[in-house]
N, C-alpha and C positions, 0 to 999 in steps of 0.2 A: 781464314777460319770459317767464314760463312760458307764458302764452296765446299769445305771439308764436311761441315754439318749436313749440307744438302746431299752430298755423296753418301754419307752414312745412312741418312734417312731413306735414300733410293735403294740401297742395298738391303736395308731392313724390310722395306715394303716388298721388294722382289722375292726375298727369302720367305716371307709369310705367304705370298701368292703361290709359290711353288709347293709349299707344304699343304696348302688347301686343295690343290689339284691332285686327285688320287688316280684318275684314269689316265694312263699314258698312251694307250692306243685303243681305238674302236674301229673295227673292220667289219664292213657289211659282207654277208655271205650271199653270193648270187646263185639262186636255185638253177639257173640255166646251165650251170657247170655240171649239173647232175641229171643227165637225160633220162635215167631210169625212173625219175619222179613223174614223168609226163606220159600222156597217152598218145601224143602226136609229135611229128617232127618239128613243128613250129614252137614247141615248148610253151604252149598256152593253157593246156588243160592238165591239171594234176590228176594222178591216179586216185581212186576213191579213198584208199587208206590214208593219203596225205592231203585230202581235199581242203583241210583247214589252213594249209600253208598259204593259200591265196589271201588270207586275212592278216598275215603277220610278216614282219621282217625279222631276220635273225642276224645277230652280231656276235663276233668274237671280241671280247674286251680284256685287255691286259691292265691290271691295276697294281698299285703298291700296297703291300702289307708288311709292316716292320722292315721296310726297305727292300723287300723281295718282290719280284715280278710274278704276279699270280694270274693264271689263265682262267677266264670265265666265259660263259655264254649267256646271251639274253635273247629272249623272244618277246617282240614288242608289236602290239596291234598296229597296223599300217594306216590307220585313218587320221593320225595326227592328234587324237584326243589324249587326255590325261587319264591314267588308270591306276587302280590299286596295285600293289606289288606283292609277289610271292617269291621269297628267297628259298631256293631248293638246296638242301644239304644231301649230297650223295652218300651212298654206302660204300662199303669195301675199304681197301687200304692200298696205298701206292697206286699202281695202274689197274688193279682189279676193281671194277666198278666205276672206273673213271668216266667222266663225261666226254663224249665225242659226238660228232655230227650225226652219224648213223650207227646203229647198234652193231657191235661185233662181239666176238667171244669175250665174256667178262666185262663188257662195256655198257654204258647207259646212253640211249639215243636222245640227243637234244632235239633233233628235227621232229621227232614224233611226240615225245612227252612234253617238252617245254611248249612247243607250238600248239599242241592240242589244248593245253590249259590257257595259253595266251589268247587263243581264239575266243575264249569265253569272256574276255574283257579284263585281262590282267597283264602286267609286265612281269615276266618270269625270268629270274636270273639265278645262276648257281656257279660255283667255282670248283676247279680241281685244287684241292688243298695243297699246300706247299709239299714239294717232293713227288707230285703226281702230274701226269701229262706233261705240259710244257712249263709248269710252275717251278720256280726256283726253291731251294731249301730242302728240308728233310721232314718227312711225315713223322709226327710224334703221336699219332693216334689219340687225339684228344688233349694234346699238350698246347704248345704255342700255336699250333695250326688253327685252334679255335679263333684266333685273331683274324684269320682269313675270312671267316664267316662274319664276325663282328664288323670288319671293315667294309663288307659289302653294303652295310647301312650307309656308308659315306659314298660309295659308288652310285647308289640309287639317287642321291641328291644331284648327281651330275647327268642324269638321264632326263631330258625334257618331258618325256611322256609319262614319267613315273610320279606318283603322288607319295611323297615321303611321309605323309601324315597317316597313310593307310598301308602298313606293311604287315604281311603274315609270313610265317616260316613253316616250311614243310620238309621233314627229314625222315629218311627210311633207314632202318638198320643202324649202322654206325652214324649215319646222318641224323638219326633220332637222338643218339647220344650227344652229337655236336649241338643239336637244338637245345637240349636240356642245359648243356654247359654254357651256351650263349645266353640263355634266359637267366642263368645264375649270375652272369656278368652284368645284367641289368639292361639289356638291349631294349629299345623302345618300339615294341611291336604291339599289334592288336589281337592276334590270334595265332595259334600254332597247331600243326598236325604232325603226329609222329606215328610211324608204323614199324612193327617188328623190331622195336628198339630195345637194346640191352639197357637195363637200369641198375644191375648189380654185377659189376665185373669181377667181384671177389669170388663169385660162383663160377668155377671153370669146368664146364661140361665137356669142352672140346680141348684136350691137351695140346693138339696141334696148333690151335690158335695161340696158346701161350708161347710155345717154342718158336713158331714161324712168324708170329705177328707181334705180340706184346713184347717179348724179349728182344726182338730185332728193332722195334720202332720206339718204344718208350725208354727215354734216357735213364740210365742207371737202374734198370728194371729189377734185376735180382737183388740189388742192395736195398731197394726201397719198394719192393713188390707191394706190400700191404697198403702203404700210403698212396702209391701211384694208382692202384686200382680203385681205391676209395674216391680219389679225386675225380675219376671218370664215371662214377656210379651215382645216379640221381637219388637213389634211396638214402645216400649219406649227406645229401645237401638239399633234400626236399623242403626243409624249412627256410631255405634261402630263395626258393622259387617265388615269383610274384603271384599275388592273389587277384590280380586284375587282368590276367591274360588267360582266356579260355583255351584249354588244350583238348584236342580230340586224339584219343589213343586207339590205334587199330592193331590187331594181332590175330594170328591164326593159331589154333590149338594143336595143329600138326606141324608147327614150325620146329624143325630140328636144329636150326642154327641158333635161334634165340627162343627159349621156351616162353610161352605165354604167361607163365607164372611170374615172370619178371615184371610185366605190365600190371598184373594183379597186385604184386607187392607194393609197387609205387602208388597204385590207385588207393590203397588203404592209407598211405601217408598223405595223399591229397585230401582224403576225408579228414584226417587229423588236423591238417594245416589249412583246410578250407580253400584249397586251390580249385577253381572251377574246371571241371573236366567231364568228358564223356568217354567211356570205355566200351569198345565193341570187340568181342571175341568171335571170330568166324569159325564155326565148327568144320574141322577138316581143312582149314586154310593153311597154305604153306607159307614160307618166309616172305615171299613177295605178294602173297594173296593173288597169284596169277589165276587161280581157279575161281576167283571172285572179282575179277578185274572191273567189270562194269559197275558192280555194287560199291566197290572200293572207291572208284573214281567219283561216283555220285556223292558218297559220304564226304569226300575231301572238298569237292566243289561246293556242296551245300554249306559246309562249315565256313569256308572263306566268304561265300556270298552273305551269310548271316552277319559276320562280324567285321568284314571289310567293306563290302558294297553297301549293305543295308544298315550299317551302324547299329546293329541290334544291341540293346542294353545288356550288361553282364547279368548272368543269372544271380538271383538272391541266394547266397550260400548260408544264410542265417539258419541255425537249427530250429529256431522258433518260427520259421516262415510258414504262414498259413495259406 
């Protein structure tokens, strides 16, 4: 009987340990496998565009989310110190806008964008949501795939160089929607940045998005269209968003994919519910603000520096603030 109890205890402990471990593979990427990054044959000098790569290590990380294997990438400063974390939420759907090492048609370059931000003193990590890239499962465009973002919070705890007490979240386009959804789930972060983010999916300016994306990805779309679109629209759950997480909103008023009025509509609700935010509309800015890239990158970095690195106090949102 005693031996049986010991065996049951061992099985219980082993089961708990396996549940706690969320990373199932962490693979380092060797830059020397990519000779086009270097200016010499010995592969010791990066070309100027990628000069910041010498300050970071890049990894492909596979982790579990609802039992599914999810593909992610992380850029980590290589000096062995501990740094604040930025979780990046990609835009697009399925493989359009997917994260990959180098930029290709309809893809997002991890080597350039993650590493550039990591070189400023951050651990940067982001995933290909379920059904995208190498990730298992099906993309639900803001459904259960939001759990893949939330579970990155647990991945961070298993990265030695990451400080899980200082996490920010950065999402663009669909990634901005994912950020709002994750915030509504109560994730414990200190600051957020969203860019070109849809906030009211019930407004359908692009019919092809409905037929080719919403209807194909959102479960039971035509039967529950109104409710499913509201679930993915921050304007309908603005009152559920935290009032202790400052949000930087960036948008271009020449954005044809997501009109800047969507950010304006949400900003008015932030006023009502006293959510700390800053909204910047770029005159003539396109969806990715590529014509304001330097200014955009500075805004993003300054925001995270304020609330992650420098632990700046939350702004006083009281209406009687003098």
